[in-house]
N, C-alpha and C positions, 0 to 999 in steps of 0.2 A: 553745513553751518546753519543754525536756526535763524529764521528771518523775522520771527515775531510779528507777523502781519496783524493779527487780531489780539493775541495775548502776548504781552512783553516778556521776553526771555531774559530776565534780570531780576534781582531782588525787588519786590513790589511793596508799596505801601498798602495800608488796609483799603483805602478807596480804590487803588488800582486792582486789587484782588476782586473787589465787588464788581468793578467795571469789566475786569477780565472774564469773570464768569458769564456776564451778559454778552460780551463780545464772542466768547466761545460758542454760546448758543446761536448767535446770529450767523457765525461762520458755517455751522453745520446744522441749520435749523431743522431740516427734514429728519436727519438722523437722530438728533437729540430728542426732538419731540416724539418721534416714533418709539424710542426706547422708554421715554418718560410716560407716554400714554399706556404702554403695556404694563409697566410697573404700577402706575397709579390705578389702573383698572383692577389688577389683582388685589391691591391693598384695600381699595375702597369697597369693592364687591365683598371681600372677606369681612370687612367691618360692618357692612350693611346686613349680611347674613347673620352675623352675631347679634346685631341689634334687633333684627326681626324675631329671631327665635328666643331672645332674652326677654324682650318686653312687648314685642308685637302682638303676641297672642293674648297678653294681659291688658291691652289697651281698652279703656272703657270711656264712656262719656261722662261718668260721674267724677266728682272731685271731692274726696273725703280726706281727712288728715292721714288715715292709714295708707290710702292709695297714693297720696301726695308724697309721704315720706318714702314709700317704696319706690316711687318714680324718681325722687331725688337721688336715692342711693343707686338706682339702676343707671341713671344718667351719668353719675360720677364714675361708676365702674366702666361704662361704655366709653366715656371720655378718656379714661386712662388707657383702655385697650386701643382706642383710636390713635392716641399719642404714640404708643409702643409700635403699632403697625406703621405709622408714618415715619418714625425714627428708623425703623428697619428699612423702609423703602429708600430713605435718603442715603443711608449708609451703603446699601447695595448699589444704588445709582451712582454714588461717588466712585465706586470701583469701576463701573462701566464707563463713566465719563473721563476718568483719568487718562486713558490712551487717546481719547478724542481731543482733549485739550492739549495733550503733549504733541500730537500730530499737528494741531493748529499752530503751535509755536514754530513748527518747521514750515508753515504755509501749505500743509498738505490737506487735501479733502479726504473725508472718510465717509464710508457708506455703512448701512446697517450690516451688510455682510462682513465688512472689515471689523466692526465692533464685535461681532460674534467670533471671528477668527482671533481677535486680540485676547478675549477672555475665555475662550473655549477650554483651554487647558487649566484655567483657574476658576471655572464657574462654580463647581461644588465647594471649593475652599472659600470662594467669595461669599456664598450664601452662609456657610458656617462661620466665617469671620464676622459678618454682620450680626448673626445670632449670638455669638460669643460676647460681642461688645454690649448687646442689649442685656444679656444675662449678668455680665459684670456690673453694669450700671444699676440694674434692679437689685442685685445682691448688696451693692454698696448702699442703696437707699433703705433696704430692709434691715440690714444688720444692726445699725444703731437703734432701730425701733424695736428690736427683739426684747429688751427689758420691759417695755411697755406692754407688749403682747403677753409676756410671762406674768406680769403683774395683773393684767386683766383676766387671764385664764385662771390664775391661782387665787382670785378673790383677795388680793392684797389690800392694804390700807389705801384709801383714795388718794392720799397725799403722795404715796409712792408712784401711783399711776400718773398723777399730774406732773410730777417732777420728771419721770421717765419720758413723758410726751414732750415736755418743754425743751428738754435737752436732746432727746433722741431724734425727733423728726427734723429739726434744723441741721443736726450733725449728719443725718442721712442725706439730706439734699446737698450739703456742701461736699460730702465724700463722693456722691454720685457725679456731681459736676466736675470735680477734680479728676476723677478717673476717666470720665468720658473725654474731656479735653486732652488729657495726657495720652490717650490711646487712639484717638479718632483717626490719626494719620496712618494707622496700621492698615486700613482698607486700601487706599491707593498704593501703599508700599507693597502689599501682597501682590497686586496686579503688575505694577511697573517694574519691580525688582525680582519678580518670580520667587518671592519668599514663601516659606511655609507660615502657618498661623503663629507658632511660637516666635519665629524669627521676625515676623511683621510686628508683633506686639513689642518685642525688644527694640526693634528699629524705631517705632513710634516714640518710645520712651527717650531714646537718645536724641531724636530730632526735636522733641518738645522741651528738652532740658534748657532752662534759662529763658524760655519764651512762652511760659504758660499763660501769663496775663494777656499778652498780645494775641495769642491764639484764642483765648476766651472772648476777648473784645471783638475780634473778627467774626467768630461764630455767633455771638450775641446780636451783632448788627444784621448779619444775614438772616438769623431767625426772626428778628422783628420785621424785616421786609417780607419774609415768607409768610408769617402769620397774618400780617395786615392784608397782603394780596390774596392769600389763600382763603382766609376766614371771612373777609369782608368784601374787598373791592370786586373780585371776579365772581363772587357768589351772589351778589345783590340781584341780578336778573332772575336767577333761579329761586331765590327767596321770595321775590315778588310774585313769581309764577305759582309758588306753593300757596301763598296767601290768597291769590285770586282763585285758584282751582280748588283748594281744600280748606279755605278759611272758615267756612260755616260748618262743614261736615267732616273735617280732617280728624276729629277725635274719635270717630267711630272705627270699630275694628275692621270694617269692610273697606275703609279708606287708607289703612296703614300701609299696605303694600304699594299702591300707586304713588302715595306721597313719599315713601321711602325710595322708590325707584327714581323719582324726579330729583330727590336730594342726592342720591348716589351719582346721577349724571352730572349734577352741578359740582360735586366734589371731584369727580374725575377730570372735568374740564379745568377747574381752577388749579388743582394740584399738579396736573400735567404741565402747566405753564410755570409754576413757581418752584417745584421740587428740583428741576435741573439747576436752578440758581444756587440753592443751598448746597446741593451735592457738588457743584462746580467749585464753590468756595472751599470746600474741604479738600478737593484735589489740588487747587492752587496753593492752599496752605502747605501741603506736602512739598510741592515744587519750590515754593519760596524758601522753605527751610533747607532744602537741599542746596539751593544757591547760596544762601547766607552762611550756612555752616560748612559746606564742602566745596564751594566755588564751582558748582556744576555748570553754571552758565559759561564761565571762562574755559572750563574743560571742553565743553561741546563746541565752543567757538573755533577750536583748532581741529575739529574732526570733520571728515566729509559727511554729507547727508546719508542717512541709512538707505540701503537698497532693498532690504527685505524685512519681514517681521522679526526674525531672530536678531538681525543687526540692530533694529530699532530698540528692542528691549535690552539688548546688550549694552547700549549706551547708558541706560539708567541703572545698571547694576553698580552698587558702591564699589569703588576701587579700594583694594587693600594696600595701604602703603607698605613699601618694602622696609623691613626692619634693618637698621644698621648692624654691622657685625659687632658683637660684644667687645668691649675694650679689653685688651690683654696687655698688662704692664710688661715692659721689657725685662727679659730674664738676664741677670748678671752672669757673666762667664764664670765657670768653676775655677777655683784656685789652681794656678799652674797652667791654665789654658790661654791666658792673655798673651804670652809671648809666642804661642803657636799661631795666633790669628793675625800676627803682624806680617809685614813683608819679609820674605826670606832674605 
């Protein structure tokens, strides 16, 4: 029976999910931060390598309109790449943390080795699932903007391009957000229910039905906390160090690499702390929907605590309700048989 020591095992309010993500991190701090540091390091080092080879070799001390425009475009592109890599890291981490938070609900401790044992059978599918969600979201963003791209490429009338942009880009943002919120629970579903990718996507759609706005609001609040802490609060000491060490000569090409290295360390430290919060909220959203829609908390309250890994994940598999036998109307006796069915 779940004890709910740090994370309540019952339908949760939005504030309880946010608090539960923090409580889950506190319960297994070493494990959660170990996993988060590994993922943040891969994501941030990848982003820094792209940054260095994209604009690092072109860095100059001069500032001219041409260089400035090229720099603005490069920074916008790198910002988009960084957001994509960060979103991928959050999705992947939510799959890793789902078993951690689930075991926390039972009052169980979990080690790094246990994290690997829990996701080993689904590791490749988990990577692919996060990639599929990113591709679906980007495709949803790009599809409504396709008329604008075609108008620009075909030298169409400027009014057509302007109208395509005014309607296409907002529609793309709305469609991207709608699909992301609708499907985000597929990542923990894939791990916890041992689903395939297609089954996890279908499962997420069913769990999100009728609760899109609540899911969106919860994710938005979590994102605001993550952005504030990751971009500002935790990075301030590293930004000050960058100004002190490279403020006068950081624009030279010989200073790009050390400045970028310091910035990378700052991003690894800050995102390692805040990414588990965002990923934990996604995992708790999945669990909350299971409890509200399927009464999972009441179901598990009557079951004994799991003894092994297979028993643990078997608890999370959705039960298929038995179908009642189809109704068969009574058959009237054939003429001449009624007197035979009576008493002799």
